[in-house]
Backbone atoms as SQL, in Angstrom:
CREATE TABLE atoms (id INTEGER PRIMARY KEY, chain TEXT, resi INTEGER, resn TEXT, atom TEXT, x REAL, y REAL, z REAL);
INSERT INTO atoms VALUES
  (1, 'A', 1, 'UNK', 'N', -7.591, 1.137, -14.157),
  (2, 'A', 1, 'UNK', 'CA', -7.866, 2.080, -13.107),
  (3, 'A', 1, 'UNK', 'C', -7.740, 1.413, -11.742),
  (4, 'A', 2, 'UNK', 'N', -8.215, 0.165, -11.598),
  (5, 'A', 2, 'UNK', 'CA', -8.220, -0.469, -10.293),
  (6, 'A', 2, 'UNK', 'C', -6.834, -0.894, -9.830),
  (7, 'A', 3, 'UNK', 'N', -5.867, -0.948, -10.712),
  (8, 'A', 3, 'UNK', 'CA', -4.510, -1.308, -10.301),
  (9, 'A', 3, 'UNK', 'C', -3.864, -0.203, -9.488),
  (10, 'A', 4, 'UNK', 'N', -4.428, 0.987, -9.487),
  (11, 'A', 4, 'UNK', 'CA', -3.845, 2.088, -8.725),
  (12, 'A', 4, 'UNK', 'C', -4.763, 2.516, -7.587),
  (13, 'A', 5, 'UNK', 'N', -5.703, 1.667, -7.197),
  (14, 'A', 5, 'UNK', 'CA', -6.633, 2.037, -6.132),
  (15, 'A', 5, 'UNK', 'C', -6.014, 1.763, -4.769),
  (16, 'A', 6, 'UNK', 'N', -6.568, 2.421, -3.754),
  (17, 'A', 6, 'UNK', 'CA', -6.113, 2.184, -2.393),
  (18, 'A', 6, 'UNK', 'C', -7.329, 1.995, -1.498),
  (19, 'A', 7, 'UNK', 'N', -7.058, 1.490, -0.293),
  (20, 'A', 7, 'UNK', 'CA', -8.120, 1.266, 0.683),
  (21, 'A', 7, 'UNK', 'C', -7.531, 1.415, 2.070),
  (22, 'A', 8, 'UNK', 'N', -8.206, 2.137, 2.933),
  (23, 'A', 8, 'UNK', 'CA', -7.847, 2.230, 4.344),
  (24, 'A', 8, 'UNK', 'C', -9.067, 1.753, 5.120),
  (25, 'A', 9, 'UNK', 'N', -8.888, 0.746, 5.961),
  (26, 'A', 9, 'UNK', 'CA', -9.988, 0.189, 6.737),
  (27, 'A', 9, 'UNK', 'C', -9.763, 0.542, 8.200),
  (28, 'A', 10, 'UNK', 'N', -10.786, 1.115, 8.829),
  (29, 'A', 10, 'UNK', 'CA', -10.684, 1.374, 10.258),
  (30, 'A', 10, 'UNK', 'C', -12.077, 1.349, 10.877),
  (31, 'A', 11, 'UNK', 'N', -12.139, 1.270, 12.187),
  (32, 'A', 11, 'UNK', 'CA', -13.396, 1.189, 12.933),
  (33, 'A', 11, 'UNK', 'C', -14.284, 0.047, 12.453),
  (34, 'A', 12, 'UNK', 'N', -13.704, -1.058, 12.091),
  (35, 'A', 12, 'UNK', 'CA', -14.363, -2.305, 11.710),
  (36, 'A', 12, 'UNK', 'C', -15.251, -2.220, 10.483),
  (37, 'A', 13, 'UNK', 'N', -16.017, -1.158, 10.314),
  (38, 'A', 13, 'UNK', 'CA', -16.977, -1.120, 9.215),
  (39, 'A', 13, 'UNK', 'C', -16.757, 0.048, 8.259),
  (40, 'A', 14, 'UNK', 'N', -15.721, 0.824, 8.470),
  (41, 'A', 14, 'UNK', 'CA', -15.530, 2.011, 7.637),
  (42, 'A', 14, 'UNK', 'C', -14.335, 1.814, 6.715),
  (43, 'A', 15, 'UNK', 'N', -14.561, 1.956, 5.429),
  (44, 'A', 15, 'UNK', 'CA', -13.495, 1.895, 4.429),
  (45, 'A', 15, 'UNK', 'C', -13.346, 3.271, 3.799),
  (46, 'A', 16, 'UNK', 'N', -12.123, 3.697, 3.607),
  (47, 'A', 16, 'UNK', 'CA', -11.830, 4.900, 2.838),
  (48, 'A', 16, 'UNK', 'C', -11.169, 4.420, 1.559),
  (49, 'A', 17, 'UNK', 'N', -11.764, 4.694, 0.423),
  (50, 'A', 17, 'UNK', 'CA', -11.237, 4.189, -0.839),
  (51, 'A', 17, 'UNK', 'C', -11.042, 5.320, -1.832),
  (52, 'A', 18, 'UNK', 'N', -10.144, 5.081, -2.765),
  (53, 'A', 18, 'UNK', 'CA', -9.889, 6.049, -3.821),
  (54, 'A', 18, 'UNK', 'C', -8.853, 5.508, -4.777),
  (55, 'A', 19, 'UNK', 'N', -8.367, 6.379, -5.615),
  (56, 'A', 19, 'UNK', 'CA', -7.352, 6.037, -6.598),
  (57, 'A', 19, 'UNK', 'C', -6.109, 6.863, -6.307),
  (58, 'A', 20, 'UNK', 'N', -4.937, 6.284, -6.524),
  (59, 'A', 20, 'UNK', 'CA', -3.697, 7.024, -6.319),
  (60, 'A', 20, 'UNK', 'C', -3.530, 8.142, -7.340),
  (61, 'A', 21, 'UNK', 'N', -4.285, 8.080, -8.425),
  (62, 'A', 21, 'UNK', 'CA', -4.280, 9.159, -9.425),
  (63, 'A', 21, 'UNK', 'C', -5.364, 10.154, -9.044),
  (64, 'A', 22, 'UNK', 'N', -4.968, 11.309, -8.548),
  (65, 'A', 22, 'UNK', 'CA', -5.926, 12.292, -8.043),
  (66, 'A', 22, 'UNK', 'C', -6.975, 12.689, -9.069),
  (67, 'A', 23, 'UNK', 'N', -6.615, 12.747, -10.343),
  (68, 'A', 23, 'UNK', 'CA', -7.567, 13.174, -11.373),
  (69, 'A', 23, 'UNK', 'C', -8.741, 12.205, -11.492),
  (70, 'A', 24, 'UNK', 'N', -8.534, 10.931, -11.201),
  (71, 'A', 24, 'UNK', 'CA', -9.617, 9.943, -11.261),
  (72, 'A', 24, 'UNK', 'C', -10.631, 10.212, -10.152),
  (73, 'A', 25, 'UNK', 'N', -10.150, 10.611, -8.967),
  (74, 'A', 25, 'UNK', 'CA', -11.043, 10.874, -7.845),
  (75, 'A', 25, 'UNK', 'C', -11.945, 12.073, -8.099),
  (76, 'A', 26, 'UNK', 'N', -11.506, 12.999, -8.911),
  (77, 'A', 26, 'UNK', 'CA', -12.324, 14.165, -9.234),
  (78, 'A', 26, 'UNK', 'C', -13.535, 13.773, -10.064),
  (79, 'A', 27, 'UNK', 'N', -13.531, 12.560, -10.589),
  (80, 'A', 27, 'UNK', 'CA', -14.660, 12.056, -11.372),
  (81, 'A', 27, 'UNK', 'C', -15.573, 11.192, -10.496),
  (82, 'A', 28, 'UNK', 'N', -15.608, 11.477, -9.207),
  (83, 'A', 28, 'UNK', 'CA', -16.480, 10.795, -8.243),
  (84, 'A', 28, 'UNK', 'C', -16.155, 9.320, -8.035),
  (85, 'A', 29, 'UNK', 'N', -14.894, 8.924, -8.209),
  (86, 'A', 29, 'UNK', 'CA', -14.508, 7.542, -7.920),
  (87, 'A', 29, 'UNK', 'C', -14.343, 7.344, -6.418),
  (88, 'A', 30, 'UNK', 'N', -13.719, 8.284, -5.753),
  (89, 'A', 30, 'UNK', 'CA', -13.454, 8.143, -4.326),
  (90, 'A', 30, 'UNK', 'C', -12.712, 9.351, -3.808),
  (91, 'A', 31, 'UNK', 'N', -11.949, 9.143, -2.749),
  (92, 'A', 31, 'UNK', 'CA', -11.181, 10.215, -2.120),
  (93, 'A', 31, 'UNK', 'C', -9.759, 10.209, -2.651),
  (94, 'A', 32, 'UNK', 'N', -9.103, 11.358, -2.576),
  (95, 'A', 32, 'UNK', 'CA', -7.667, 11.364, -2.839),
  (96, 'A', 32, 'UNK', 'C', -6.996, 10.715, -1.630),
  (97, 'A', 33, 'UNK', 'N', -5.762, 10.282, -1.794),
  (98, 'A', 33, 'UNK', 'CA', -5.039, 9.679, -0.679),
  (99, 'A', 33, 'UNK', 'C', -4.902, 10.682, 0.462),
  (100, 'A', 34, 'UNK', 'N', -4.633, 11.937, 0.147),
  (101, 'A', 34, 'UNK', 'CA', -4.499, 12.964, 1.187),
  (102, 'A', 34, 'UNK', 'C', -5.812, 13.139, 1.951),
  (103, 'A', 35, 'UNK', 'N', -6.937, 13.159, 1.252),
  (104, 'A', 35, 'UNK', 'CA', -8.241, 13.286, 1.918),
  (105, 'A', 35, 'UNK', 'C', -8.504, 12.091, 2.838),
  (106, 'A', 36, 'UNK', 'N', -8.192, 10.896, 2.368),
  (107, 'A', 36, 'UNK', 'CA', -8.422, 9.689, 3.167),
  (108, 'A', 36, 'UNK', 'C', -7.539, 9.675, 4.415),
  (109, 'A', 37, 'UNK', 'N', -6.264, 10.042, 4.266),
  (110, 'A', 37, 'UNK', 'CA', -5.364, 10.073, 5.422),
  (111, 'A', 37, 'UNK', 'C', -5.795, 11.146, 6.418),
  (112, 'A', 38, 'UNK', 'N', -6.212, 12.305, 5.922),
  (113, 'A', 38, 'UNK', 'CA', -6.686, 13.376, 6.802),
  (114, 'A', 38, 'UNK', 'C', -7.893, 12.901, 7.607),
  (115, 'A', 39, 'UNK', 'N', -8.836, 12.243, 6.958),
  (116, 'A', 39, 'UNK', 'CA', -10.021, 11.716, 7.637),
  (117, 'A', 39, 'UNK', 'C', -9.628, 10.678, 8.683),
  (118, 'A', 40, 'UNK', 'N', -8.742, 9.761, 8.316),
  (119, 'A', 40, 'UNK', 'CA', -8.327, 8.706, 9.232),
  (120, 'A', 40, 'UNK', 'C', -7.568, 9.274, 10.430),
  (121, 'A', 41, 'UNK', 'N', -6.644, 10.228, 10.198),
  (122, 'A', 41, 'UNK', 'CA', -5.845, 10.789, 11.288),
  (123, 'A', 41, 'UNK', 'C', -6.665, 11.678, 12.223),
  (124, 'A', 42, 'UNK', 'N', -7.884, 12.018, 11.853),
  (125, 'A', 42, 'UNK', 'CA', -8.749, 12.793, 12.739),
  (126, 'A', 42, 'UNK', 'C', -9.060, 12.011, 14.013),
  (127, 'A', 43, 'UNK', 'N', -9.198, 10.702, 13.900),
  (128, 'A', 43, 'UNK', 'CA', -9.570, 9.871, 15.049),
  (129, 'A', 43, 'UNK', 'C', -8.558, 8.794, 15.415),
  (130, 'A', 44, 'UNK', 'N', -7.544, 8.592, 14.579),
  (131, 'A', 44, 'UNK', 'CA', -6.596, 7.499, 14.809),
  (132, 'A', 44, 'UNK', 'C', -5.164, 7.979, 14.592),
  (133, 'A', 45, 'UNK', 'N', -4.227, 7.324, 15.260),
  (134, 'A', 45, 'UNK', 'CA', -2.809, 7.667, 15.128),
  (135, 'A', 45, 'UNK', 'C', -2.085, 6.793, 14.115),
  (136, 'A', 46, 'UNK', 'N', -2.623, 5.624, 13.808),
  (137, 'A', 46, 'UNK', 'CA', -1.945, 4.702, 12.892),
  (138, 'A', 46, 'UNK', 'C', -2.965, 3.803, 12.214),
  (139, 'A', 47, 'UNK', 'N', -2.585, 3.327, 11.039),
  (140, 'A', 47, 'UNK', 'CA', -3.447, 2.406, 10.312),
  (141, 'A', 47, 'UNK', 'C', -2.647, 1.740, 9.209),
  (142, 'A', 48, 'UNK', 'N', -3.309, 0.858, 8.496),
  (143, 'A', 48, 'UNK', 'CA', -2.685, 0.145, 7.386),
  (144, 'A', 48, 'UNK', 'C', -3.273, 0.664, 6.084),
  (145, 'A', 49, 'UNK', 'N', -2.402, 1.044, 5.170),
  (146, 'A', 49, 'UNK', 'CA', -2.787, 1.478, 3.829),
  (147, 'A', 49, 'UNK', 'C', -2.582, 0.288, 2.905),
  (148, 'A', 50, 'UNK', 'N', -3.629, -0.119, 2.216),
  (149, 'A', 50, 'UNK', 'CA', -3.537, -1.233, 1.271),
  (150, 'A', 50, 'UNK', 'C', -3.622, -0.644, -0.122),
  (151, 'A', 51, 'UNK', 'N', -2.558, -0.818, -0.894),
  (152, 'A', 51, 'UNK', 'CA', -2.511, -0.256, -2.252),
  (153, 'A', 51, 'UNK', 'C', -1.613, -1.120, -3.119),
  (154, 'A', 52, 'UNK', 'N', -2.023, -1.336, -4.339),
  (155, 'A', 52, 'UNK', 'CA', -1.263, -2.114, -5.327),
  (156, 'A', 52, 'UNK', 'C', -0.707, -3.411, -4.738),
  (157, 'A', 53, 'UNK', 'N', -1.559, -4.162, -4.068),
  (158, 'A', 53, 'UNK', 'CA', -1.207, -5.467, -3.484),
  (159, 'A', 53, 'UNK', 'C', -0.159, -5.385, -2.389),
  (160, 'A', 54, 'UNK', 'N', -0.008, -4.238, -1.762),
  (161, 'A', 54, 'UNK', 'CA', 0.932, -4.085, -0.656),
  (162, 'A', 54, 'UNK', 'C', 0.191, -3.539, 0.551),
  (163, 'A', 55, 'UNK', 'N', 0.641, -3.919, 1.721),
  (164, 'A', 55, 'UNK', 'CA', 0.136, -3.349, 2.964),
  (165, 'A', 55, 'UNK', 'C', 1.244, -2.505, 3.563),
  (166, 'A', 56, 'UNK', 'N', 0.952, -1.234, 3.795),
  (167, 'A', 56, 'UNK', 'CA', 1.943, -0.276, 4.269),
  (168, 'A', 56, 'UNK', 'C', 1.434, 0.386, 5.541),
  (169, 'A', 57, 'UNK', 'N', 2.318, 0.691, 6.453),
  (170, 'A', 57, 'UNK', 'CA', 1.921, 1.359, 7.684),
  (171, 'A', 57, 'UNK', 'C', 2.009, 2.867, 7.545),
  (172, 'A', 58, 'UNK', 'N', 1.025, 3.572, 8.099),
  (173, 'A', 58, 'UNK', 'CA', 1.049, 5.037, 8.153),
  (174, 'A', 58, 'UNK', 'C', 0.728, 5.443, 9.591),
  (175, 'A', 59, 'UNK', 'N', 1.508, 6.395, 10.122),
  (176, 'A', 59, 'UNK', 'CA', 1.345, 6.809, 11.514),
  (177, 'A', 59, 'UNK', 'C', 1.499, 8.310, 11.654),
  (178, 'A', 60, 'UNK', 'N', 0.889, 8.852, 12.708),
  (179, 'A', 60, 'UNK', 'CA', 1.029, 10.253, 13.071),
  (180, 'A', 60, 'UNK', 'C', 1.359, 10.284, 14.556),
  (181, 'A', 61, 'UNK', 'N', 2.537, 10.846, 14.901),
  (182, 'A', 61, 'UNK', 'CA', 2.972, 10.878, 16.288),
  (183, 'A', 61, 'UNK', 'C', 3.833, 12.112, 16.512),
  (184, 'A', 62, 'UNK', 'N', 3.516, 12.895, 17.533),
  (185, 'A', 62, 'UNK', 'CA', 4.286, 14.101, 17.880),
  (186, 'A', 62, 'UNK', 'C', 4.489, 15.034, 16.692),
  (187, 'A', 63, 'UNK', 'N', 3.418, 15.336, 15.983),
  (188, 'A', 63, 'UNK', 'CA', 3.447, 16.260, 14.837),
  (189, 'A', 63, 'UNK', 'C', 4.358, 15.803, 13.702),
  (190, 'A', 64, 'UNK', 'N', 4.648, 14.523, 13.642),
  (191, 'A', 64, 'UNK', 'CA', 5.407, 13.938, 12.532),
  (192, 'A', 64, 'UNK', 'C', 4.574, 12.801, 11.958),
  (193, 'A', 65, 'UNK', 'N', 4.835, 12.490, 10.710),
  (194, 'A', 65, 'UNK', 'CA', 4.159, 11.386, 10.044),
  (195, 'A', 65, 'UNK', 'C', 5.199, 10.328, 9.715),
  (196, 'A', 66, 'UNK', 'N', 4.797, 9.070, 9.788),
  (197, 'A', 66, 'UNK', 'CA', 5.717, 7.969, 9.537),
  (198, 'A', 66, 'UNK', 'C', 5.106, 6.996, 8.538),
  (199, 'A', 67, 'UNK', 'N', 5.962, 6.490, 7.682),
  (200, 'A', 67, 'UNK', 'CA', 5.609, 5.499, 6.676),
  (201, 'A', 67, 'UNK', 'C', 6.438, 4.264, 6.966),
  (202, 'A', 68, 'UNK', 'N', 5.823, 3.083, 6.973),
  (203, 'A', 68, 'UNK', 'CA', 6.572, 1.843, 7.169),
  (204, 'A', 68, 'UNK', 'C', 6.242, 0.865, 6.052),
  (205, 'A', 69, 'UNK', 'N', 7.257, 0.134, 5.642),
  (206, 'A', 69, 'UNK', 'CA', 7.090, -0.876, 4.596),
  (207, 'A', 69, 'UNK', 'C', 7.973, -2.060, 4.953),
  (208, 'A', 70, 'UNK', 'N', 7.379, -3.219, 5.116),
  (209, 'A', 70, 'UNK', 'CA', 8.146, -4.418, 5.463),
  (210, 'A', 70, 'UNK', 'C', 8.755, -5.085, 4.236),
  (211, 'A', 71, 'UNK', 'N', 8.393, -4.606, 3.045),
  (212, 'A', 71, 'UNK', 'CA', 8.946, -5.146, 1.800),
  (213, 'A', 71, 'UNK', 'C', 10.313, -4.514, 1.530),
  (214, 'A', 72, 'UNK', 'N', 11.049, -5.037, 0.580),
  (215, 'A', 72, 'UNK', 'CA', 12.367, -4.499, 0.234),
  (216, 'A', 72, 'UNK', 'C', 12.227, -3.065, -0.279),
  (217, 'A', 73, 'UNK', 'N', 12.927, -2.140, 0.377),
  (218, 'A', 73, 'UNK', 'CA', 12.865, -0.717, 0.024),
  (219, 'A', 73, 'UNK', 'C', 14.220, -0.230, -0.465),
  (220, 'A', 74, 'UNK', 'N', 14.170, 0.731, -1.358),
  (221, 'A', 74, 'UNK', 'CA', 15.368, 1.433, -1.793),
  (222, 'A', 74, 'UNK', 'C', 15.406, 2.793, -1.119),
  (223, 'A', 75, 'UNK', 'N', 15.973, 3.767, -1.813),
  (224, 'A', 75, 'UNK', 'CA', 16.081, 5.114, -1.270),
  (225, 'A', 75, 'UNK', 'C', 14.712, 5.759, -1.103),
  (226, 'A', 76, 'UNK', 'N', 14.546, 6.521, -0.043),
  (227, 'A', 76, 'UNK', 'CA', 13.342, 7.316, 0.224),
  (228, 'A', 76, 'UNK', 'C', 12.054, 6.503, 0.237),
  (229, 'A', 77, 'UNK', 'N', 12.134, 5.221, 0.550),
  (230, 'A', 77, 'UNK', 'CA', 10.939, 4.396, 0.662),
  (231, 'A', 77, 'UNK', 'C', 10.444, 3.789, -0.630),
  (232, 'A', 78, 'UNK', 'N', 11.120, 4.050, -1.734),
  (233, 'A', 78, 'UNK', 'CA', 10.692, 3.483, -3.018),
  (234, 'A', 78, 'UNK', 'C', 10.879, 1.969, -2.999),
  (235, 'A', 79, 'UNK', 'N', 10.009, 1.251, -3.683),
  (236, 'A', 79, 'UNK', 'CA', 10.135, -0.204, -3.767),
  (237, 'A', 79, 'UNK', 'C', 11.434, -0.575, -4.462),
  (238, 'A', 80, 'UNK', 'N', 12.014, -1.673, -4.031),
  (239, 'A', 80, 'UNK', 'CA', 13.271, -2.131, -4.602),
  (240, 'A', 80, 'UNK', 'C', 13.092, -3.540, -5.147),
  (241, 'A', 81, 'UNK', 'N', 13.572, -3.767, -6.352),
  (242, 'A', 81, 'UNK', 'CA', 13.529, -5.122, -6.905),
  (243, 'A', 81, 'UNK', 'C', 14.732, -5.929, -6.429),
  (244, 'A', 82, 'UNK', 'N', 15.675, -5.260, -5.807),
  (245, 'A', 82, 'UNK', 'CA', 16.866, -5.897, -5.262),
  (246, 'A', 82, 'UNK', 'C', 16.463, -6.783, -4.082),
  (247, 'A', 83, 'UNK', 'N', 16.847, -8.028, -4.105),
  (248, 'A', 83, 'UNK', 'CA', 16.490, -8.945, -3.025),
  (249, 'A', 83, 'UNK', 'C', 17.204, -8.609, -1.722),
  (250, 'A', 84, 'UNK', 'N', 18.169, -7.697, -1.774),
  (251, 'A', 84, 'UNK', 'CA', 18.890, -7.304, -0.568),
  (252, 'A', 84, 'UNK', 'C', 18.331, -6.019, 0.025),
  (253, 'A', 85, 'UNK', 'N', 17.189, -5.553, -0.474),
  (254, 'A', 85, 'UNK', 'CA', 16.557, -4.355, 0.078),
  (255, 'A', 85, 'UNK', 'C', 16.132, -4.606, 1.520),
  (256, 'A', 86, 'UNK', 'N', 15.910, -3.559, 2.249),
  (257, 'A', 86, 'UNK', 'CA', 15.559, -3.648, 3.663),
  (258, 'A', 86, 'UNK', 'C', 14.166, -3.078, 3.901),
  (259, 'A', 87, 'UNK', 'N', 13.529, -3.536, 4.964),
  (260, 'A', 87, 'UNK', 'CA', 12.293, -2.898, 5.415),
  (261, 'A', 87, 'UNK', 'C', 12.649, -1.471, 5.814),
  (262, 'A', 88, 'UNK', 'N', 11.675, -0.558, 5.768),
  (263, 'A', 88, 'UNK', 'CA', 12.030, 0.830, 6.053),
  (264, 'A', 88, 'UNK', 'C', 10.968, 1.538, 6.882),
  (265, 'A', 89, 'UNK', 'N', 11.428, 2.573, 7.570),
  (266, 'A', 89, 'UNK', 'CA', 10.578, 3.543, 8.249),
  (267, 'A', 89, 'UNK', 'C', 11.057, 4.903, 7.775),
  (268, 'A', 90, 'UNK', 'N', 10.141, 5.709, 7.234),
  (269, 'A', 90, 'UNK', 'CA', 10.492, 7.038, 6.739),
  (270, 'A', 90, 'UNK', 'C', 9.732, 8.062, 7.572),
  (271, 'A', 91, 'UNK', 'N', 10.465, 9.005, 8.176),
  (272, 'A', 91, 'UNK', 'CA', 9.843, 10.091, 8.928),
  (273, 'A', 91, 'UNK', 'C', 9.544, 11.238, 7.977),
  (274, 'A', 92, 'UNK', 'N', 8.328, 11.757, 8.033),
  (275, 'A', 92, 'UNK', 'CA', 7.890, 12.843, 7.152),
  (276, 'A', 92, 'UNK', 'C', 7.482, 14.041, 8.002),
  (277, 'A', 93, 'UNK', 'N', 7.883, 15.220, 7.579),
  (278, 'A', 93, 'UNK', 'CA', 7.578, 16.436, 8.323),
  (279, 'A', 93, 'UNK', 'C', 6.177, 16.970, 8.094),
  (280, 'A', 94, 'UNK', 'N', 5.500, 16.486, 7.060),
  (281, 'A', 94, 'UNK', 'CA', 4.154, 16.981, 6.758),
  (282, 'A', 94, 'UNK', 'C', 3.319, 15.870, 6.129),
  (283, 'A', 95, 'UNK', 'N', 2.018, 16.091, 6.108),
  (284, 'A', 95, 'UNK', 'CA', 1.125, 15.129, 5.468),
  (285, 'A', 95, 'UNK', 'C', 1.410, 15.042, 3.976),
  (286, 'A', 96, 'UNK', 'N', 1.729, 16.171, 3.345),
  (287, 'A', 96, 'UNK', 'CA', 2.072, 16.156, 1.918),
  (288, 'A', 96, 'UNK', 'C', 3.286, 15.272, 1.653),
  (289, 'A', 97, 'UNK', 'N', 4.283, 15.326, 2.544),
  (290, 'A', 97, 'UNK', 'CA', 5.462, 14.461, 2.394),
  (291, 'A', 97, 'UNK', 'C', 5.073, 12.991, 2.533),
  (292, 'A', 98, 'UNK', 'N', 4.198, 12.678, 3.496),
  (293, 'A', 98, 'UNK', 'CA', 3.752, 11.294, 3.674),
  (294, 'A', 98, 'UNK', 'C', 3.024, 10.794, 2.433),
  (295, 'A', 99, 'UNK', 'N', 2.151, 11.614, 1.869),
  (296, 'A', 99, 'UNK', 'CA', 1.426, 11.231, 0.654),
  (297, 'A', 99, 'UNK', 'C', 2.407, 10.953, -0.478),
  (298, 'A', 100, 'UNK', 'N', 3.414, 11.803, -0.626),
  (299, 'A', 100, 'UNK', 'CA', 4.421, 11.637, -1.682),
  (300, 'A', 100, 'UNK', 'C', 5.180, 10.316, -1.500),
  (301, 'A', 101, 'UNK', 'N', 5.585, 10.003, -0.267),
  (302, 'A', 101, 'UNK', 'CA', 6.311, 8.758, 0.007),
  (303, 'A', 101, 'UNK', 'C', 5.412, 7.546, -0.265),
  (304, 'A', 102, 'UNK', 'N', 4.154, 7.606, 0.147),
  (305, 'A', 102, 'UNK', 'CA', 3.217, 6.495, -0.105),
  (306, 'A', 102, 'UNK', 'C', 3.048, 6.247, -1.596),
  (307, 'A', 103, 'UNK', 'N', 2.908, 7.311, -2.358),
  (308, 'A', 103, 'UNK', 'CA', 2.731, 7.157, -3.804),
  (309, 'A', 103, 'UNK', 'C', 3.999, 6.618, -4.458),
  (310, 'A', 104, 'UNK', 'N', 5.160, 7.078, -3.999),
  (311, 'A', 104, 'UNK', 'CA', 6.421, 6.578, -4.552),
  (312, 'A', 104, 'UNK', 'C', 6.566, 5.085, -4.254),
  (313, 'A', 105, 'UNK', 'N', 6.211, 4.674, -3.038),
  (314, 'A', 105, 'UNK', 'CA', 6.361, 3.274, -2.634),
  (315, 'A', 105, 'UNK', 'C', 5.432, 2.342, -3.403),
  (316, 'A', 106, 'UNK', 'N', 4.306, 2.858, -3.852),
  (317, 'A', 106, 'UNK', 'CA', 3.352, 2.030, -4.588),
  (318, 'A', 106, 'UNK', 'C', 3.555, 2.110, -6.093),
  (319, 'A', 107, 'UNK', 'N', 4.526, 2.891, -6.523),
  (320, 'A', 107, 'UNK', 'CA', 4.809, 3.006, -7.946),
  (321, 'A', 107, 'UNK', 'C', 3.838, 3.896, -8.694),
  (322, 'A', 108, 'UNK', 'N', 3.107, 4.728, -7.976),
  (323, 'A', 108, 'UNK', 'CA', 2.160, 5.634, -8.621),
  (324, 'A', 108, 'UNK', 'C', 2.915, 6.683, -9.425),
  (325, 'A', 109, 'UNK', 'N', 2.480, 6.925, -10.644),
  (326, 'A', 109, 'UNK', 'CA', 3.091, 7.967, -11.469),
  (327, 'A', 109, 'UNK', 'C', 2.635, 9.353, -11.073),
  (328, 'A', 110, 'UNK', 'N', 1.699, 9.439, -10.131),
  (329, 'A', 110, 'UNK', 'CA', 1.123, 10.708, -9.701),
  (330, 'A', 110, 'UNK', 'C', 1.777, 11.156, -8.398),
  (331, 'A', 111, 'UNK', 'N', 3.080, 11.405, -8.443),
  (332, 'A', 111, 'UNK', 'CA', 3.808, 11.785, -7.227),
  (333, 'A', 111, 'UNK', 'C', 3.948, 13.281, -7.165);
């Protein structure tokens, strides 16, 4: 279960935690990724999402959402095992799209 957990840290002392598998969060483990991002974006425009041993950037600017990954990326922000992969920035039109890209990038089966 803990291999699919995530954490968003902001305001020095506040952590938003949960599991990338939404069904686990319904059992009082934590927040869904969408709930955590919604809470964070209420007061902040950008933060770092830590999930599955990766640090990923998430941003909200001009009614668009952005995902950044400095690791090797393939199509649509998915992780790439190819050593020639590039860092990526993915623009998302909605929070649901951002959640989907984050889950794809972390290898979550709950996309």
